C-alpha positions as CSV (number, residue, x, y, z in Angstrom):
1,M,-80.9,-35.6,23.0
2,N,-78.5,-32.7,22.7
3,E,-78.7,-30.3,19.7
4,A,-75.8,-30.6,17.3
5,R,-73.2,-27.9,17.9
6,R,-72.8,-25.3,15.1
7,I,-69.4,-25.4,13.3
8,Y,-68.4,-22.0,11.9
9,K,-66.5,-21.8,8.6
10,A,-63.9,-19.1,9.3
11,A,-61.9,-16.8,7.2
12,I,-58.7,-15.5,8.8
13,Y,-58.1,-11.9,7.7
14,V,-54.7,-10.2,8.0
15,R,-53.7,-6.8,6.8
16,L,-50.4,-4.7,6.7
17,S,-50.2,-1.2,5.4
18,K,-47.1,0.4,4.0
19,E,-46.8,2.6,7.0
20,D,-46.9,-0.4,9.3
21,G,-44.3,-2.2,7.2
22,D,-42.0,0.8,7.3
23,A,-42.3,1.3,11.0
24,K,-39.1,2.5,12.6
25,D,-39.8,0.5,15.8
26,A,-38.6,-3.0,14.7
27,K,-40.6,-4.7,17.5
28,K,-43.8,-3.0,16.4
29,A,-43.1,-3.8,12.7
30,E,-42.6,-7.4,13.6
31,S,-45.8,-7.7,15.7
32,N,-47.8,-6.2,12.9
33,S,-46.3,-8.5,10.3
34,I,-48.5,-10.7,8.2
35,S,-46.9,-13.9,9.4
36,N,-47.2,-12.9,13.1
37,Q,-50.8,-12.0,12.6
38,K,-51.6,-15.4,11.1
39,S,-49.6,-17.2,13.8
40,L,-51.5,-15.3,16.6
41,I,-54.9,-16.1,15.1
42,L,-54.1,-19.8,14.4
43,N,-52.8,-20.2,17.9
44,F,-56.0,-18.7,19.3
45,L,-58.2,-21.0,17.1
46,K,-56.3,-24.2,17.8
47,D,-58.5,-25.2,20.7
48,K,-61.8,-23.8,19.3
49,E,-63.6,-26.9,18.2
50,D,-66.5,-25.0,16.9
51,I,-64.4,-23.0,14.3
52,E,-63.0,-24.5,11.1
53,V,-60.6,-22.4,9.1
54,V,-61.5,-22.5,5.4
55,S,-59.5,-19.6,4.0
56,V,-56.8,-17.0,4.8
57,R,-57.0,-13.6,3.2
58,E,-54.0,-11.3,3.1
59,D,-53.9,-7.6,2.2
60,D,-50.2,-6.7,2.3
61,G,-49.5,-3.0,1.7
62,Y,-53.1,-1.7,1.9
63,S,-54.3,1.1,4.1
64,G,-57.1,0.5,6.6
65,A,-58.6,3.8,5.6
66,T,-60.6,2.1,2.8
67,F,-62.3,-1.3,2.4
68,E,-61.5,-1.4,-1.3
69,R,-58.8,-4.0,-0.7
70,P,-58.6,-7.1,-3.0
71,A,-58.3,-9.8,-0.3
72,F,-61.1,-8.2,1.8
73,Q,-63.4,-8.1,-1.3
74,L,-62.7,-11.8,-2.0
75,M,-63.5,-12.6,1.6
76,M,-66.8,-10.7,1.4
77,Q,-67.6,-12.6,-1.8
78,D,-67.1,-15.9,0.1
79,V,-69.5,-14.6,2.7
80,Q,-72.1,-13.7,0.0
81,N,-71.6,-17.2,-1.5
82,G,-72.2,-18.9,1.9
83,L,-68.6,-20.3,2.1
84,V,-67.7,-18.2,5.2
85,D,-69.8,-17.3,8.2
86,C,-67.0,-16.3,10.6
87,I,-64.3,-13.7,10.3
88,V,-61.3,-13.6,12.7
89,V,-58.8,-10.8,12.9
90,K,-55.9,-9.9,15.2
91,D,-57.6,-6.6,16.3
92,L,-60.1,-4.0,15.0
93,S,-57.3,-1.9,13.5
94,R,-56.3,-4.8,11.2
95,F,-59.9,-5.1,10.0
96,G,-60.1,-1.4,9.1
97,R,-59.5,2.1,10.4
98,E,-62.5,3.8,8.7
99,Y,-64.9,4.6,11.5
100,I,-68.2,4.6,9.6
101,D,-67.8,1.6,7.4
102,A,-66.1,-0.5,10.1
103,G,-69.1,0.1,12.3
104,R,-71.5,-0.7,9.5
105,Y,-69.9,-4.1,8.9
106,I,-69.5,-5.1,12.5
107,E,-72.8,-3.7,14.0
108,R,-75.2,-4.1,11.0
109,L,-74.1,-6.2,8.1
110,F,-72.4,-9.1,9.9
111,P,-75.3,-9.6,12.4
112,A,-77.8,-9.4,9.5
113,M,-75.9,-12.0,7.5
114,G,-75.3,-14.3,10.4
115,V,-71.5,-13.8,10.4
116,R,-69.6,-14.2,13.6
117,F,-66.8,-11.6,14.1
118,I,-63.8,-12.1,16.4
119,A,-61.2,-9.5,17.2
120,I,-58.7,-11.3,19.4
121,N,-56.7,-8.5,21.0
122,D,-59.8,-6.4,21.6
123,N,-61.4,-9.4,23.4
124,Y,-64.4,-9.2,21.1
125,D,-66.5,-12.1,19.9
126,S,-70.0,-11.4,18.5
127,A,-71.1,-14.9,19.4
128,D,-70.4,-14.4,23.1
129,S,-73.7,-13.2,24.5
130,S,-72.2,-12.8,28.0
131,R,-70.1,-9.9,26.7
132,Q,-72.7,-8.0,24.8
133,S,-72.4,-5.1,27.2
134,D,-68.8,-4.5,25.8
135,E,-70.2,-3.8,22.4
136,I,-70.6,-0.1,23.3
137,V,-66.8,0.0,23.4
138,I,-66.4,-1.1,19.7
139,P,-67.6,2.2,18.1
140,F,-65.2,4.1,20.3
141,K,-62.3,1.8,19.3
142,N,-63.2,2.2,15.7
143,L,-63.3,6.0,16.2
144,I,-59.8,5.9,17.7
145,N,-58.5,3.8,14.8
146,D,-60.1,6.3,12.3
147,A,-58.5,9.2,14.1
148,Y,-55.1,7.5,14.1
149,C,-55.4,7.0,10.3
150,R,-56.3,10.6,9.8
151,D,-53.4,11.8,11.9
152,I,-51.0,9.6,10.0
153,S,-52.3,10.9,6.7
154,I,-51.9,14.5,7.8
155,K,-48.3,13.8,8.9
156,I,-47.4,12.0,5.7
157,R,-48.9,14.8,3.6
158,S,-47.0,17.4,5.5
159,H,-43.7,15.5,5.3
160,L,-44.1,14.9,1.6
161,E,-44.9,18.6,1.0
162,V,-41.7,19.7,2.8
163,K,-39.7,17.2,0.7
164,R,-41.2,18.6,-2.5
165,Q,-40.5,22.2,-1.5
166,N,-36.9,21.2,-0.8
167,G,-36.5,19.7,-4.3
168,E,-36.6,16.1,-3.2
169,F,-38.2,13.7,-5.6
170,V,-41.1,11.8,-3.9
171,G,-42.6,9.9,-6.8
172,N,-42.6,6.1,-7.1
173,Y,-41.2,6.1,-10.6
174,C,-38.9,8.6,-12.4
175,V,-39.9,10.1,-15.8
176,Y,-38.2,8.6,-18.8
177,G,-34.7,9.9,-19.1
178,Y,-33.9,10.0,-15.3
179,R,-33.4,7.6,-12.5
180,K,-33.1,7.8,-8.8
181,S,-29.6,8.3,-7.4
182,E,-28.0,5.3,-5.7
183,E,-26.8,7.6,-2.9
184,N,-30.1,9.4,-2.4
185,H,-33.3,8.1,-3.8
186,N,-34.9,11.5,-3.5
187,R,-32.4,12.9,-6.1
188,L,-32.8,12.5,-9.8
189,E,-29.8,11.8,-12.1
190,P,-29.8,11.3,-15.9
191,D,-30.2,7.8,-17.2
192,E,-27.5,7.5,-19.8
193,Y,-29.4,5.6,-22.4
194,A,-32.9,7.1,-22.0
195,G,-31.4,10.5,-21.5
196,H,-29.8,10.5,-24.9
197,V,-33.1,9.4,-26.5
198,V,-34.8,12.4,-24.9
199,Q,-32.1,14.7,-26.3
200,D,-32.6,13.2,-29.7
201,M,-36.3,13.7,-29.6
202,F,-35.9,17.4,-28.8
203,Q,-33.4,17.8,-31.6
204,W,-35.6,16.0,-34.1
205,V,-38.5,18.3,-33.3
206,K,-36.3,21.3,-33.7
207,N,-35.0,20.1,-37.0
208,G,-38.5,19.9,-38.4
209,M,-39.8,16.4,-37.7
210,S,-43.5,16.1,-36.7
211,L,-44.5,14.2,-33.5
212,D,-45.8,11.4,-35.6
213,A,-42.6,11.1,-37.5
214,V,-40.6,11.1,-34.3
215,S,-42.7,8.3,-32.8
216,K,-42.3,6.2,-36.0
217,K,-38.6,6.8,-36.1
218,L,-38.2,5.6,-32.5
219,N,-40.3,2.5,-33.2
220,S,-38.3,1.8,-36.4
221,L,-35.0,2.1,-34.4
222,G,-36.3,-0.4,-31.9
223,V,-36.1,2.1,-29.0
224,L,-38.2,0.8,-26.1
225,S,-41.1,3.0,-25.1
226,P,-41.0,4.4,-21.5
227,M,-43.2,1.6,-20.1
228,E,-41.3,-1.2,-21.9
229,Y,-38.0,0.4,-20.8
230,K,-39.1,0.4,-17.2
231,L,-40.2,-3.2,-17.4
232,S,-36.9,-4.2,-19.1
233,N,-35.1,-2.7,-16.1
234,G,-37.1,-4.9,-13.7
235,E,-39.5,-2.2,-12.5
236,N,-43.0,-3.3,-11.6
237,Y,-44.6,-0.5,-13.6
238,K,-48.2,-0.2,-14.8
239,C,-49.4,2.4,-17.3
240,S,-53.0,3.4,-18.0
241,F,-52.0,4.3,-21.6
242,K,-51.1,0.8,-22.6
243,K,-53.5,-0.6,-25.3
244,K,-51.5,-3.5,-26.7
245,D,-49.3,-6.3,-25.2
246,T,-46.2,-4.3,-26.3
247,C,-46.5,-0.6,-25.7
248,E,-45.0,1.4,-28.6
249,W,-44.1,5.0,-29.1
250,T,-47.1,7.3,-30.1
251,P,-47.2,11.0,-31.0
252,T,-49.0,11.5,-27.6
253,A,-46.1,9.9,-25.7
254,V,-43.6,12.0,-27.6
255,R,-45.5,15.2,-26.9
256,R,-45.7,14.2,-23.2
257,I,-41.9,14.2,-23.1
258,V,-41.0,17.2,-25.2
259,T,-43.4,19.4,-23.2
260,N,-42.2,18.3,-19.7
261,P,-40.0,21.1,-18.1
262,I,-38.3,18.5,-15.9
263,Y,-35.7,18.0,-18.7
264,T,-34.5,21.6,-18.2
265,G,-33.6,20.8,-14.5
266,M,-37.0,22.0,-13.1
267,L,-38.8,19.7,-10.7
268,V,-42.5,20.2,-10.6
269,Q,-44.5,18.1,-8.1
270,G,-47.8,18.2,-6.2
271,R,-50.0,18.9,-9.2
272,V,-52.8,16.7,-8.0
273,T,-54.1,15.8,-4.5
274,T,-57.0,14.0,-2.9
275,P,-59.6,15.7,-0.6
276,N,-58.6,13.6,2.4
277,H,-57.4,10.1,3.4
278,K,-60.8,8.6,2.8
279,V,-61.6,10.0,-0.6
280,K,-59.1,8.9,-3.3
281,T,-60.5,10.8,-6.2
282,Q,-57.7,13.0,-7.6
283,I,-58.2,16.7,-8.1
284,Q,-56.0,19.1,-9.9
285,K,-54.4,21.8,-7.8
286,E,-54.0,25.4,-8.9
287,A,-50.6,26.2,-10.6
288,D,-49.6,28.5,-7.8
289,E,-49.9,25.6,-5.3
290,W,-47.5,23.3,-7.2
291,A,-44.0,22.7,-5.7
292,V,-41.7,24.1,-8.3
293,V,-37.9,24.0,-7.8
294,E,-35.7,25.3,-10.6
295,N,-32.1,24.1,-11.3
296,N,-32.9,21.2,-9.1
297,H,-31.1,18.4,-11.0
298,E,-28.9,18.0,-14.1
299,A,-30.7,19.2,-17.2
300,L,-30.9,17.1,-20.3
301,V,-32.1,20.0,-22.5
302,W,-31.0,23.7,-22.6
303,Q,-33.8,26.0,-21.6
304,R,-33.5,27.8,-25.0
305,D,-34.0,24.5,-26.9
306,F,-37.0,23.7,-24.7
307,D,-38.6,27.1,-25.3
308,I,-38.1,26.7,-29.1
309,V,-39.8,23.3,-29.1
310,Q,-42.7,24.7,-27.1
311,R,-43.1,27.5,-29.6
312,L,-43.0,25.0,-32.5
313,L,-45.6,22.8,-30.9
314,A,-47.9,25.9,-30.7
315,I,-47.7,26.6,-34.4
316,D,-48.3,24.8,-37.7
317,M,-46.7,21.4,-37.4
318,R,-48.2,19.8,-40.5
319,T,-45.8,17.8,-42.7
320,S,-45.3,17.6,-46.4
321,P,-47.5,15.0,-48.1
322,G,-45.6,11.6,-47.9
323,Q,-42.8,13.2,-46.0
324,D,-41.7,13.4,-42.4
325,S,-40.2,16.9,-42.5
326,I,-42.1,20.2,-42.0
327,Y,-42.0,22.9,-44.6
328,T,-39.2,25.4,-44.0
329,M,-41.4,28.4,-43.3
330,S,-44.5,26.6,-41.9
331,G,-45.7,28.4,-38.8
332,I,-43.0,31.1,-39.1
333,A,-44.4,33.1,-42.0
334,V,-47.5,35.2,-40.9
335,C,-49.6,37.8,-42.5
336,A,-48.4,41.2,-41.4
337,D,-51.9,42.7,-41.5
338,C,-54.2,40.1,-39.8
339,G,-51.5,37.9,-38.1
340,A,-52.9,34.7,-39.6
341,L,-50.4,32.0,-40.7
342,M,-49.3,32.0,-44.3
343,T,-50.5,28.8,-46.1
344,R,-48.3,27.0,-48.6
345,K,-50.0,26.2,-51.9
346,V,-48.8,24.4,-55.0
347,S,-50.3,25.2,-58.4
348,T,-49.5,23.7,-61.8
349,V,-49.9,25.8,-64.9
350,S,-49.1,24.5,-68.4
351,G,-47.1,21.6,-66.7
352,K,-45.0,24.0,-64.6
353,K,-45.3,23.9,-60.8
354,Y,-45.6,27.1,-58.8
355,V,-45.2,27.1,-55.0
356,Y,-46.2,30.1,-53.1
357,Y,-47.6,31.3,-49.7
358,L,-50.8,33.2,-49.1
359,C,-52.7,34.5,-46.1
360,S,-54.8,31.6,-44.6
361,N,-57.5,34.1,-43.6
362,H,-57.9,35.1,-47.2
363,K,-57.8,31.5,-48.5
364,K,-60.4,30.1,-46.1
365,F,-62.7,33.0,-45.5
366,K,-61.9,35.6,-48.2
367,R,-61.0,38.0,-45.4
368,C,-57.9,40.2,-45.5
369,T,-55.9,40.1,-48.8
370,S,-53.9,37.3,-50.3
371,H,-50.4,38.7,-49.5
372,R,-49.2,36.2,-52.1
373,I,-45.5,35.5,-52.3
374,R,-43.5,32.8,-54.1
375,E,-41.8,30.3,-51.9
376,D,-38.3,30.8,-53.5
377,V,-38.7,34.6,-53.2
378,L,-39.8,34.3,-49.6
379,E,-36.8,32.1,-48.6
380,E,-34.2,34.2,-50.6
381,T,-35.5,37.4,-49.0
382,V,-35.5,35.9,-45.5
383,L,-32.0,34.5,-46.0
384,S,-30.7,37.9,-47.1
385,A,-32.5,39.8,-44.2
386,L,-31.2,37.2,-41.8
387,R,-27.6,37.7,-42.9
388,E,-27.9,41.4,-42.5
389,L,-29.6,41.2,-39.0
390,I,-26.9,38.7,-37.8
391,G,-24.2,41.1,-39.0
392,Q,-25.8,44.0,-37.1
393,L,-26.2,41.9,-34.0
394,L,-22.5,40.8,-34.0
395,D,-21.2,44.3,-34.8
396,A,-23.2,45.7,-31.9
397,D,-21.9,42.9,-29.7
398,E,-18.3,43.7,-30.6
399,V,-18.9,47.4,-29.8
400,I,-20.3,46.5,-26.4
401,R,-17.6,44.0,-25.7
402,Q,-14.8,46.4,-26.5
403,A,-16.5,49.2,-24.5
404,G,-16.9,46.7,-21.6
405,E,-13.2,45.8,-21.8
406,M,-12.2,49.4,-21.6
407,Q,-14.5,50.0,-18.7
408,N,-13.2,46.9,-17.0
409,R,-9.6,48.2,-17.4
410,R,-10.7,51.5,-15.9
411,I,-12.3,49.7,-13.0
412,D,-9.2,47.4,-12.6
413,I,-6.9,50.5,-12.5
414,Q,-9.0,52.1,-9.9
415,K,-9.1,48.9,-7.9
416,M,-5.3,48.5,-8.1
417,E,-4.7,52.1,-7.0
418,E,-7.1,51.6,-4.0
419,R,-5.4,48.4,-3.0
420,I,-1.9,49.8,-3.3
421,Q,-2.9,52.7,-1.1
422,A,-4.5,50.4,1.5
423,N,-1.3,48.3,1.6
424,E,0.9,51.3,1.8
425,E,-1.1,52.6,4.7
426,E,-0.7,49.2,6.3
427,I,3.1,49.2,5.9
428,N,3.3,52.8,7.3
429,R,1.2,51.7,10.3
430,Y,3.6,48.8,11.0
431,N,6.6,51.0,10.7
432,R,5.1,53.4,13.3
433,M,4.3,50.4,15.5
434,L,7.9,49.2,15.2
435,V,9.3,52.5,16.2
436,S,7.0,52.6,19.2
437,L,7.9,49.1,20.1
438,Y,11.6,49.9,20.0
439,E,11.1,52.9,22.3
440,D,9.2,50.7,24.8
441,Y,12.2,48.2,24.6
442,K,14.7,51.0,25.2
443,E,12.7,52.2,28.2
444,G,12.5,48.7,29.7
445,I,8.7,48.4,29.3
446,V,9.2,45.4,27.0
447,D,11.9,42.8,27.6
448,K,14.2,41.6,24.9
449,K,12.4,38.3,24.3
450,D,9.0,39.9,23.8
451,F,10.5,42.6,21.7
452,Q,12.0,40.0,19.3
453,L,8.7,38.1,19.0
454,I,6.6,41.2,18.4
455,K,9.1,42.6,16.0
456,E,9.2,39.4,13.9
457,N,5.4,39.4,13.8
458,F,5.2,43.1,12.6
459,E,7.9,42.5,10.0
460,Q,6.1,39.4,8.7
461,K,2.9,41.4,8.2
462,K,4.8,44.1,6.5
463,T,6.3,41.5,4.1
464,I,2.8,40.2,3.3
465,A,1.6,43.7,2.5
466,E,4.6,44.4,0.3
467,Q,4.1,41.2,-1.6
468,A,0.4,42.1,-2.1
469,I,1.5,45.3,-3.8
470,R,3.8,43.5,-6.1
471,N,1.0,41.1,-7.1
472,L,-1.7,43.7,-7.6
473,E,-1.2,44.2,-11.3
474,K,-1.5,40.5,-11.9
475,E,-4.4,40.2,-9.4
476,A,-6.3,43.0,-11.2
477,E,-5.9,41.2,-14.5
478,T,-7.2,37.9,-13.1
479,A,-10.1,39.6,-11.3
480,A,-11.3,41.4,-14.5
481,Q,-14.5,39.5,-15.6
482,E,-17.2,40.1,-18.2
483,R,-19.8,42.3,-16.4
484,D,-22.4,42.2,-19.1
485,S,-25.4,39.9,-18.9
486,D,-25.1,36.3,-20.2
487,R,-24.8,36.3,-23.9
488,S,-24.4,32.7,-24.7
489,W,-27.5,33.0,-26.9
490,I,-25.4,35.1,-29.3
491,E,-23.2,32.0,-30.2
492,E,-26.2,30.5,-32.0
493,Y,-26.1,33.6,-34.4
494,R,-22.4,33.9,-34.5
495,K,-21.9,30.4,-35.8
496,N,-24.4,31.1,-38.6
497,R,-23.0,34.4,-39.7
498,N,-22.0,33.1,-43.1
499,I,-25.1,31.0,-43.9
500,S,-25.6,30.2,-47.5
501,S,-29.1,28.5,-47.4
502,L,-32.1,28.1,-45.2
503,T,-33.0,25.0,-43.3
504,R,-35.9,24.3,-41.0
505,S,-33.5,23.9,-38.1
506,L,-31.9,27.2,-38.8
507,V,-35.2,29.0,-39.2
508,V,-36.7,27.8,-35.9
509,N,-33.5,28.4,-34.0
510,L,-33.0,32.0,-35.1
511,I,-36.4,33.4,-36.2
512,R,-39.5,34.0,-34.2
513,E,-41.6,35.0,-37.2
514,V,-41.5,36.5,-40.7
515,R,-44.2,39.1,-41.3
516,V,-45.3,39.2,-44.9
517,H,-46.7,42.5,-46.2
518,E,-49.1,42.8,-49.1
519,K,-46.5,44.0,-51.7
520,G,-44.0,41.3,-50.8
521,N,-42.1,43.3,-48.2
522,L,-40.9,41.2,-45.3
523,E,-40.1,41.9,-41.7
524,V,-37.9,39.3,-40.0
525,V,-38.3,39.1,-36.2
526,L,-35.4,37.3,-34.5
527,D,-36.0,34.9,-31.7
528,C,-34.0,37.3,-29.5
529,D,-35.6,40.4,-30.9
530,D,-36.0,42.1,-27.5
531,K,-32.3,41.5,-26.7
532,F,-31.3,42.4,-30.3
533,Q,-33.1,45.8,-30.1
534,S,-31.6,46.5,-26.6
535,M,-28.1,45.7,-27.9
536,L,-28.5,48.0,-30.9
537,E,-29.6,50.8,-28.6
538,Q,-26.7,50.2,-26.2
539,S,-24.2,50.1,-29.1
540,A,-25.6,53.4,-30.4
541,R,-25.2,55.0,-27.0
542,I,-21.6,53.8,-26.7
543,K,-20.8,55.1,-30.2
544,E,-22.4,58.5,-29.3
545,A,-20.5,58.7,-26.0
546,E,-17.2,57.9,-27.8
547,R,-17.9,60.5,-30.5
548,A,-18.6,63.1,-27.8
549,E,-15.5,62.2,-25.9
550,R,-13.3,62.6,-29.0
551,M,-14.9,66.0,-29.8
552,A,-14.3,67.2,-26.2
553,V,-10.6,66.3,-26.6
């Protein structure tokens, strides 16, 4: 009596990585496709009476460099549960490209678990004892597949790094406020709706709102959080920060946006990497290894506004009790002796409220001295000092501007004289050439036809030179440009020349810090203090030079 033939319960396993799916060779892409792999395997098994297909496992878009693939893990769970004892793949590369683990499965685990393994295109069937001598080839094929995977990884890393250095965006998803250009998906362009939200967030922080207040305001206005906004646009986006079914704005999310330099037009990529194609644990790269490209795309926020917000986030951002706004001088007023922040304190004496600032070092640790100053006195003194400093700044700017215009006029006059002289020399040269041409014509060296052509050419060039001289004065006027460095920052001070009161926005825009001395004396340091001092010195030099020039005359 014949022994009953064993019927294997087979799992068909197919895999397609992103690189295979994006193959430029259409024929190769088609042969590697999921459907074609399944068709090939089913066609191979149709006359195999000892194999019964019980499942088909598909990993579409997963690299063969790792076995942490969802469908593969489900298949191995079926093996563990006794539901599958045969695995069929198109070839060894579809099973996996990792040399060590692929060998471990094929040569050790599957035989130990009684699992039959078939790789069709590699002509390998572990149940075929007549071909056991071919098993020595399997490790070599796995090694080749592993080397191919490593080579592809190196090429992709190199290609992406070149793109990063060229300012091309290579991420899957854009940061909130930007989107990929329709014409070039490696270029960022502002998202009109989200971009305006980002601009509002920076402005609110500048105006004195805390990060918590900004997040609450966004939620109260019904503004979708970055994740919800991406989902509403149909993007299959997943976020590790999501804690609820609906992701809302949080202070952390707000901080993440208002500290990102991408909104100034700077693209920073390549901050993290992995050791190699097998180890997927991310590691932080050193800052000097990042790919940083400035002025790469349209900015949503001015660099100056971005810098102000970073400065504000680094100082005291506590809000008034029960309010969303930050105290006017919080984080700006500092002790002139120890550098500690001045703390705002409210005292009530005989029913009357007193608000004043004192050195936080003194208040907490009894170090330094109190440097006590009333809030109204502090703000009035700062306002007065600010008016005076702005006046000095704008006066100095006017002196420099006028001196620059005079210098420009001198330069323009010199340029005009040089150009007139050059054109006059050109006219004289053509006159001499015309005389010489006429003499050659009279002597028969040049015939009449050539003489006329050359003469017309010379006279045309003379006319151009004469027209250039007539236009020189206008040309010099048009060419005169401001030669000083960019002074757009001065406009912020110019528009506040006649300020009548202090606001948080005004203080953080114009003042870096206010140093409070023990006896109530104040030192106001403008946000542009280095430029301000430089302008005062330049203005003084110009005035001194003009005075010396008048005395010499």
